[in-house]
N, C-alpha and C positions, 0 to 999 in steps of 0.2 A: 438392655444396654447398660454397661457398667460405667460408673463415674469414678472420680478420683480415688475414693476410699477403697473400691473393690480390688484394685491392683496392689494395695499395700496391706492387706489383711495378713497378719503373721501366721494365722492358722489355716489359710487356704491359699494355695499356689497353683496356678494353672500352667501346665507345660505340655506341649504336644497334644493338646485336646483332652487331657485327663486331669482330673482334680485329685490332688494328693493332700491328705490331712495326716498330721502326726497321730500315730496310734496311741490310745489311752494306755498308760502303764499300769499293769496289774501290780498292786502293792504287795501281793503275796508271792510274786514271781520275780526273780532277779532280771534286770534289764541288761541284756548282753550287748545290744547294738546301739546304746545311747550315743556313743561317740560317732558312730557311722551316721546316725540320723542327724546329729548336729552338723556334721560336715556337709551332708546333702542339703540341709536347710541353708547353710551359708552359701553353697554353690548356687542354689536357686535364687537366693536373695541378690547375689552379684549379677546373675544373668537377667534379672527382671528389674524393670524400673517402674516407678509409679506413673499414673496418668497425669499429664501436665495440667496446671491451672487453666481454667476457662476452656477445657477440652473435654470431649467425651470419648471413651475408649470401649471397644467391644470386639473380641475375637480377631485381633490383628488389624483392626481399623481404628484410626484416630481422627477425630473431627474437631477442628478448631475454627469454626466458621463464624464470621461477623462478630468478632470479639474485640475489634479495635487494637489488634496486636501490631507491634512495629518490628517484630523479629520472629523467626521460626522458634517455637519452643524447643528447648534443649533436652529436657527430661523425658525423652520419648522411650516407650517400652522397646526392648530389643526384638520383640516378636512382631513389631509393626510391619504390615504388608502394604496397607493403603493409608496415605496421609492426606487429609483435606485441610489446607490452610487457605481458605478463600474468603473474599470480602473483607479483608483487613487493610492495614496501611503499611505494608512492608515495601519500603522504597527500594531496597537493595538486598541481594543475597550474595554471600561470599563463602569462602571456606569455613569461616566461623559459624555459618548458619547450621552446619551439620558437623559438629566437632568430633562426634564419635561415629564409628563405622556401623551402618545399619545393613546387615547382610540380607535381611528378608524384605526390605522395602522395594517394591516393584512399581507401584503406582503413586505418583505425586501430583497433587492438584493445587496450583498456586494462582488461580484465576481471580481477577477482580481486586487486586491489591494495589493498583497504581504503580506497579514496579517499573523502574527505569533502567536498572543496571544489574547485569549478571556477571560477576567477577570470575577470574581464573580460580579453578579448584572448587567451585561452588558445589558440584555434585560428585566429587572424587571419592567421598566416603559412602556413596550409594552404588556399589559395584554391580548390583542386579537391577538397577532402575530400567524399566521397559516402557513406561508411559509417563509423559511429562506434559501437563496442561498449564500453559502460561497465557491463556487467552484473556482478553479484556484488561490488558495492562498498557503501559506507555513506554515501550522499549526505546532506549536511546543507545545502549551499548550492550553487546553480547559477546563475551570473550570466547575465542575459539579454543581456549584452554579450560573451559568450564567442566568438560567431561574427561574422564580417564580415557587413555588411548584405546583400551580394549573394552569400552563401554558396550552395553547391551540395549541401548535405547532403540525402540521400534516405532513408537508413536509420539509425535511432537505436535502440539497444538499452539499456534501463534495467532489465532484468529483475533481480529480487532486489537492488535497490539502495536500497530504503527500509525500513530495519529499525526505525525509530522514527516512530510516527504524528505526533509533535509537530513533526517536520521535513518531513513529506510535503507539506503545503499550501505551505510555503515553497519547496520545490523545484519543485512543479507550477506555481507562479506564473511560472516561467521560460517556459512555453509561451504565456502571455498576451502577452508583450512581445518575445520573440525572433522575429526575422523568418526563420522557417523555411518559406519559400514553396514550396520544392521538395521538402519532406519527404513521402514517399509511404508509408513503413512505420514504425510506432512500436510497440515492445515494452515494455509495463509489467507483464508477468506476474510472479507470485510476489512481490507487494508487499502491504503493509498499507494499502490505500487506503480501504476501508469505503464512503465516498461520494465521488464525483467533484465538485469545485467547479463551479459554474455557468459555462458558456461557456469551459471551460478549454481546449478545442481550437479556439476560434473563429478564431484566426489561422493555423491549419494548413489552408490552402485546397486543397492538393494531396493531403492525407492519404487513402489508400485502404485501408490495412490497419492495424488496431488490435488488439493482443493484450492482453487484460485477464484472462487465465486465472489462477486461484488468487490473486486479489487481495482477498479478503474483502469483496467488494461486497455490500451488503444491498439496494440498489435502484439503478435507473438513472433519473435525472430527465429530464424533457422538455427538449429543447434543448441537452443536454450534448454529444451526439455530432454530428460533422459528417457529410456525405454520404460513406459508406464503401462499399467493395466486399466486405471481409471483416472480421467482428467476432467475436472469440473471447471468450466469457463463461463458459467451462467452469470447474467446480470453485470457484465462488464461494458466497455465502450467500443467493442469490436464492430467495425463497419464492413470489413472484408478480411479474408485470410490470404496471406501471400502464397503463391503457387508452390514455392519451395517448402512451406510449412505443411501444406496438404500432401505433398509428395513424401515428406518425412512421416506423416501420420500413416500413409498407405503402406510404408515399409514395416509397420508394426500392426498386423491384422488383429491381434488380440486386444488392442486398445479400444476402450469405450469412452466416448467424449459426450459432454453435455454443453450445449451452446445457446439454449433458450434465454431470452431476456436481453439480447444484444441488439443495438439499433442498426440493422443491416441496411446498407445503401444499395438499392436496386437500380444500378445504372450499367453502362456498358462494360465496366471493369469487374463486374461480379459474375460474369458468365462462367469462368473456371470453377468458382465455388459452387454454382448451381449444377454443373456437370458432375462434380465430385460428390455432392450430396445425393444426386439421383443414382449414382453407381456404387455408393459405399454404404455399408451397414454399421460403420463405426460410430456415427452420431446417433445416439439412442433417442433423442428428442427432435429429430429432423422435421417431423410432421408439425411441430409447434413453432418453427422458425418463421417469422414474418418480416416484411419490409417495413422500414421506418421512414424511408425517403426514396423517391419524391412523394409529395402529398397525394397525387393521384393513385399511387400504389400502396399507400399506407395500410397496414394490417393484412395485406395480401400474403398468403403462405408462399414461401420461397419455392417449394416444390411445384407450385402451380404457375410460376412465372414463365412466360414464353420468351425466347430470344428476341422476337420482334418488339417486345415491350421495353427492352433495355436500351435506353438512349442516354446520351450525354449532353444533348442540347440545353437542357435545363441547367446543367452545371456551367456550360459556357455562358449562358445568359446571366447567371449569377455572377460569374467572374466579370463580365462586361458591366453589369450594374455596379459592382464594387469599384471598377475602374472609373466609371463616370462620376460616381460620388467622390472618389478621391481627387479626380481632376477638378471638379467643382470646388472642393475645399481648398485646393492649391490656388486656383484663380481668385477665390474670395480672399485668401490670405494676401496674395500679391496686391489686390485692389485696396485692402485695408492699409498695407504698408505704403502704397503710393499716396493715398489720401493723407496719411500721417506725415509723410515728407512734405507734401504741399502745405499742410497746416503749420508745420514748424518753420517753413520758409515763406510764409504769407507776405511779410513786409517786403522782402527782396523781390518776390514775384510781382507785387503791386507796383513797386518802383520801376521794375523792368517793363511792365505793361504801360506805365505812364510815359516812359521814354519812347517806346515804340509808337504810342499814340501821337506824341509831339512830332516825332520824325515823319510820320505819315501825314500829319496836318501840314507841316512845312512843305513837304513834297507836293501835296495836293494844291496848296496855295500857289506854288510856282507854276504848276500846270494851268491853274485858273488864270493867272496873270498873263501867261503866254496866249491863252485862248482869247482873252479880251483884246489883246494887241492885234492878233491875227484877224479878229472879226471886225475891227474898225478900220476903214480905208485910210482915214487921216492919220491914225496912229501907225498904221502900217507904213505909209509914205514917210512919216517922221522917223520911224524905226529904220527904214532903208537909208534915208539921208544921213541919219546919225551913224549908221554903220559905215557909209562911205566916208 
């Protein structure tokens, strides 16, 4: 592996896989092609650049890994085919990141840089770029003008690059407008996607392999996915697949799907999925799919589930239990409010109760007086005489 000094040796130049050294001049023989050799040397010097600081260069490969760089090195050899700038602190890349045109660069690895922004024109000086690795970054913005309109990008890796769901949709909009007509493989695994926007991959006409593993997906909407050859949906949060999605999969018989690691809910709503799994060969890991709910069927293989086992009563009981809990909380809140109102008006309530007590006492005393008069014959006659 050649380091910095190897590419700058004035007596050794490497071009096209051959090593050329200036021929030793015979002092006894006139040098007829001295000017030609000098011109050739100048041309080679212009077409070749030295290996950048903190990098290692060898046969078209430049590695600048874990060097605490904050920008892409500029003094890159013109013969560079593969560039590794990984594990650094490159917050942003723009058109200034590649100021000179690198015709031979096909593979670019920029993973693990904490990158957040990819600006317009960032890769326009890389006309033959075919593989781009931006995994393990923190993408917040990806310009749809980052690539040239006739770019040749085929492989794009954005695994573990969306750590905030608030920026995910913004970054994914990039696929709607960027002209990635030759892109065949896209890796979006280990991201917080939850739900894919509608028609997000509509412009990726050549896409054949899509990796969505461990991306927190809760459903797949109809019309979201293009015609694929390989689809990885492992380790998401899928509990069922919509019938329209299974019908769309069935229209593409060459598609291979991986679904293991999802928490399938084995109730009465999953019968369509079971029928599809038993009659389709598209799911390559169908024998490893197991139920996660209800508890009685946990870890049971889906292909062994019988229709008689699929019930929804447990779901209804759960809904009723939730309703009862909610009703209890509401009643408790009303009771607390009622007691609070009584406490705040305790003096008025006490006064009102005393008034009622006095009124009842006067009323009862009147009844008692009438009873005494009616029970004594002398008082009764006196009462009659007095009435007359």
